C-alpha positions as CSV (number, residue, x, y, z in Angstrom):
1,M,92.6,116.7,163.2
2,K,91.1,113.8,165.1
3,Y,88.8,111.5,163.2
4,E,86.3,108.7,164.3
5,N,86.4,106.5,161.3
6,I,89.9,106.8,159.8
7,L,93.5,107.4,160.6
8,S,95.9,109.5,158.9
9,K,99.5,110.1,159.4
10,T,102.4,111.7,157.4
11,E,106.2,110.6,157.2
12,N,108.9,111.0,154.9
13,G,106.4,113.1,152.6
14,I,104.0,110.2,152.4
15,T,100.5,110.7,154.1
16,T,99.0,107.3,154.6
17,I,95.1,107.6,155.1
18,T,93.5,104.2,156.4
19,I,89.8,103.3,156.4
20,N,89.3,102.2,159.9
21,R,86.0,100.4,160.8
22,P,87.1,96.7,161.0
23,S,84.2,95.8,162.6
24,K,82.3,96.6,159.7
25,L,84.9,95.6,156.7
26,N,85.9,99.7,156.4
27,A,82.4,100.1,154.8
28,L,81.6,103.7,153.7
29,N,79.1,105.5,155.5
30,R,78.3,109.1,155.1
31,A,80.5,110.2,158.1
32,T,83.3,108.3,157.0
33,I,83.1,109.7,153.4
34,Q,83.2,113.2,155.0
35,E,86.3,112.4,157.1
36,L,87.9,111.2,154.1
37,H,87.3,114.3,152.2
38,D,88.8,116.3,155.0
39,A,91.9,114.1,155.3
40,F,92.6,114.2,151.6
41,E,92.1,118.1,151.4
42,D,94.3,118.5,154.6
43,A,97.1,116.2,152.8
44,D,96.8,118.0,149.5
45,D,97.3,121.4,151.2
46,S,100.1,120.1,153.1
47,A,103.6,121.2,152.0
48,K,104.8,118.1,153.8
49,T,102.8,116.0,151.5
50,K,104.2,114.6,148.4
51,V,102.2,111.4,147.9
52,I,99.0,109.9,149.4
53,I,98.5,106.6,150.1
54,V,95.0,105.1,150.9
55,T,94.2,101.8,152.5
56,G,92.1,99.9,154.8
57,S,92.7,98.6,158.6
58,G,93.3,94.8,158.8
59,E,93.9,92.3,155.9
60,K,90.3,91.4,155.5
61,A,89.2,94.6,153.5
62,F,90.2,97.7,151.8
63,V,86.6,98.7,151.6
64,A,83.8,96.1,151.7
65,G,81.3,98.6,150.0
66,A,78.9,101.1,151.4
67,D,76.9,101.1,154.4
68,I,73.6,99.6,153.0
69,S,71.7,100.3,156.4
70,E,72.0,103.9,155.5
71,F,70.1,104.2,152.3
72,A,68.0,101.2,152.3
73,D,64.8,103.2,152.6
74,F,65.9,106.2,150.3
75,S,63.4,107.5,147.7
76,E,64.5,108.0,144.1
77,E,65.3,111.8,144.8
78,E,67.5,110.8,148.2
79,G,69.2,108.0,146.0
80,A,70.3,110.7,143.2
81,K,71.4,113.0,145.9
82,L,73.4,110.3,147.7
83,A,75.4,109.6,144.5
84,A,75.8,113.4,143.6
85,T,77.0,114.3,147.1
86,G,79.3,111.3,147.4
87,Q,81.0,111.8,143.8
88,E,81.8,115.5,144.8
89,L,82.9,115.2,148.2
90,L,85.1,112.2,147.6
91,F,85.4,110.0,144.4
92,D,85.9,113.1,141.9
93,F,87.7,114.9,144.5
94,V,90.2,112.4,144.8
95,A,90.5,111.8,141.0
96,N,91.3,115.2,140.7
97,L,93.6,116.1,143.3
98,S,97.0,117.4,142.3
99,T,98.7,115.2,144.7
100,P,99.4,111.8,143.2
101,V,97.1,109.0,145.4
102,I,97.9,105.4,145.3
103,A,95.4,102.9,146.5
104,A,96.9,100.0,148.5
105,I,94.2,97.5,148.2
106,N,94.3,94.9,151.1
107,G,91.5,92.3,151.0
108,F,87.9,93.0,149.8
109,A,87.3,96.1,147.5
110,L,83.6,96.0,146.8
111,G,81.2,98.4,145.6
112,G,82.1,101.9,147.1
113,G,85.4,100.4,148.1
114,L,86.1,99.9,144.5
115,E,85.1,102.9,143.4
116,L,87.4,104.5,145.8
117,A,90.2,102.5,144.7
118,M,89.4,103.5,141.1
119,A,89.1,107.2,141.8
120,A,92.9,106.8,143.2
121,H,95.7,107.8,140.4
122,F,96.4,104.0,140.4
123,R,96.3,101.0,142.5
124,I,98.5,98.3,144.1
125,A,96.8,95.2,145.4
126,S,97.9,92.4,147.9
127,D,97.5,88.8,146.5
128,N,94.4,87.9,148.8
129,A,92.5,91.1,147.4
130,K,89.1,90.5,145.9
131,M,87.3,93.2,143.7
132,G,83.9,93.8,142.1
133,L,81.0,96.2,142.0
134,P,77.8,93.6,143.3
135,E,75.4,96.6,143.3
136,V,73.1,94.8,140.5
137,S,72.4,92.3,143.0
138,L,70.9,94.6,145.4
139,G,68.8,96.0,142.6
140,V,70.9,99.2,142.0
141,I,73.8,100.4,140.0
142,P,77.2,101.7,141.2
143,G,76.7,105.2,141.9
144,Y,80.2,106.6,142.9
145,G,81.6,106.6,139.6
146,G,81.7,102.8,138.9
147,T,80.0,102.4,135.6
148,Q,82.4,105.3,134.3
149,R,86.0,104.2,135.9
150,L,85.6,100.7,135.4
151,P,85.2,100.8,131.6
152,Q,88.1,103.4,131.3
153,L,90.4,100.9,133.2
154,V,89.6,97.5,131.9
155,G,87.4,98.2,128.7
156,K,84.0,98.1,128.1
157,G,83.3,94.5,127.5
158,R,84.9,93.2,131.0
159,A,83.5,96.2,132.7
160,M,79.9,95.0,131.4
161,E,80.7,91.5,132.5
162,M,81.9,92.4,136.1
163,I,79.0,94.8,136.7
164,M,76.2,92.5,135.2
165,T,77.6,89.4,137.0
166,A,78.1,91.1,140.3
167,G,81.0,88.6,140.6
168,M,84.5,89.3,142.1
169,I,87.9,88.8,140.5
170,D,91.3,88.4,142.3
171,A,94.3,90.4,142.4
172,N,96.0,88.5,139.4
173,Q,93.1,88.8,137.2
174,A,92.8,92.3,138.1
175,L,96.4,92.8,137.1
176,Q,95.9,90.9,134.0
177,Y,92.9,93.5,133.1
178,G,95.0,96.5,134.0
179,L,92.9,97.4,137.2
180,V,95.9,97.2,139.5
181,N,99.4,97.9,138.5
182,H,100.9,95.6,140.9
183,V,100.4,92.5,143.0
184,T,102.4,91.9,146.3
185,T,102.0,89.6,149.4
186,P,100.1,91.1,152.2
187,E,102.9,91.8,154.3
188,E,105.0,93.6,151.5
189,L,102.0,95.9,150.4
190,L,102.7,98.9,152.3
191,E,106.3,98.6,151.9
192,F,106.2,98.2,148.2
193,T,103.6,101.1,147.7
194,E,106.0,103.3,149.9
195,K,108.8,102.4,147.7
196,T,106.6,103.3,144.6
197,A,105.7,106.7,146.6
198,S,109.5,107.5,147.2
199,K,110.2,107.1,143.3
200,I,107.2,109.5,142.5
201,M,108.9,111.9,145.2
202,R,112.2,112.2,143.4
203,N,110.4,114.2,140.5
204,S,108.7,117.5,140.2
205,S,105.4,117.8,142.0
206,V,104.5,120.6,139.9
207,A,105.0,118.9,136.8
208,I,103.2,116.0,138.2
209,A,100.0,118.0,139.3
210,A,100.1,119.3,135.9
211,A,100.3,115.8,134.2
212,I,97.5,114.6,136.5
213,K,95.3,117.7,135.2
214,A,96.4,116.5,131.5
215,I,95.7,113.1,131.8
216,N,92.1,113.5,133.6
217,A,91.2,116.1,130.8
218,N,91.0,113.2,128.2
219,Y,88.2,111.7,130.4
220,E,86.0,114.9,130.6
221,D,83.3,115.5,128.3
222,G,83.9,118.9,126.6
223,E,87.5,118.9,127.3
224,N,90.3,118.5,124.5
225,G,93.0,116.6,126.4
226,F,95.5,117.6,123.9
227,D,94.9,121.2,124.3
228,V,95.1,121.1,128.0
229,E,98.4,119.1,127.7
230,I,99.9,121.9,125.4
231,E,98.6,124.4,127.9
232,E,100.2,122.5,130.9
233,F,103.2,122.0,129.0
234,G,103.8,125.8,128.4
235,N,103.0,126.6,132.0
236,C,105.8,124.5,133.3
237,F,108.3,126.5,131.6
238,G,107.7,129.4,134.1
239,T,108.1,127.7,137.1
240,E,111.1,127.4,139.5
241,D,111.1,123.3,139.1
242,F,111.5,123.3,135.3
243,E,114.5,126.0,136.1
244,E,115.8,123.5,138.5
245,G,115.3,120.5,136.6
246,T,116.8,121.5,133.5
247,Q,119.7,123.1,135.0
248,A,120.4,119.8,137.1
249,F,120.4,117.9,133.9
250,L,122.7,120.3,132.0
251,Q,125.1,120.3,135.0
252,K,125.1,116.5,135.4
253,R,123.7,116.7,139.1
254,K,120.5,115.7,141.0
255,A,117.7,118.0,140.8
256,D,116.4,119.6,144.2
257,F,112.8,120.6,143.1
258,P,111.3,123.5,145.5
259,G,107.9,121.8,144.6
260,R,104.3,123.3,145.3
């Protein structure tokens, strides 16, 4: 598929999706959100993709925020629809993909950019990265899941401070907070992220999809994460991956998982 605002390539089981609007610091407009949805959906549906990496073009920005010019004159109803549509189309969609998604944060990840990174299953940052949710400085709040995912990742108090001050934190502070898992140099970011993806790909993609579903259930209203874990654990016993994994262990050989 040909895209105007993003790049997508698949090599060795890894699909790398790159937001490619460098003149706008990779800001998210509606067209880019739609293209990202399509690219994530295609990657998730592809048997060739075992892990998805999402990043931004250049070293200045992962995504510097939403494209404010698109909604500066919106009404209350239009604003609510913008948030609902964006969450459904991209942010919740990414968070619930069965294919693992790693955000490789290069440079600024602000507003919708940080919300996209937080929707990924985990994050790796370059040491020049800056992260924040500055929406209250514009008279609005994060609308793509930021008020929910940031407290889950860094705790309520830190999330309150970050959102209320509209300030940025650097990569090492994000590491201390638990917002990112690792920090690298800009030059090493993608290589390190790909190595991490390779470790994931050694394991059962079927089991990983089940684990994502069970982990996410703990954060869903009305869901009992323990019940979902029990159900998914049981479902694993009926899979070819379980048969292969257990037999490989008993036979002291490396597993060759059939996968999804």
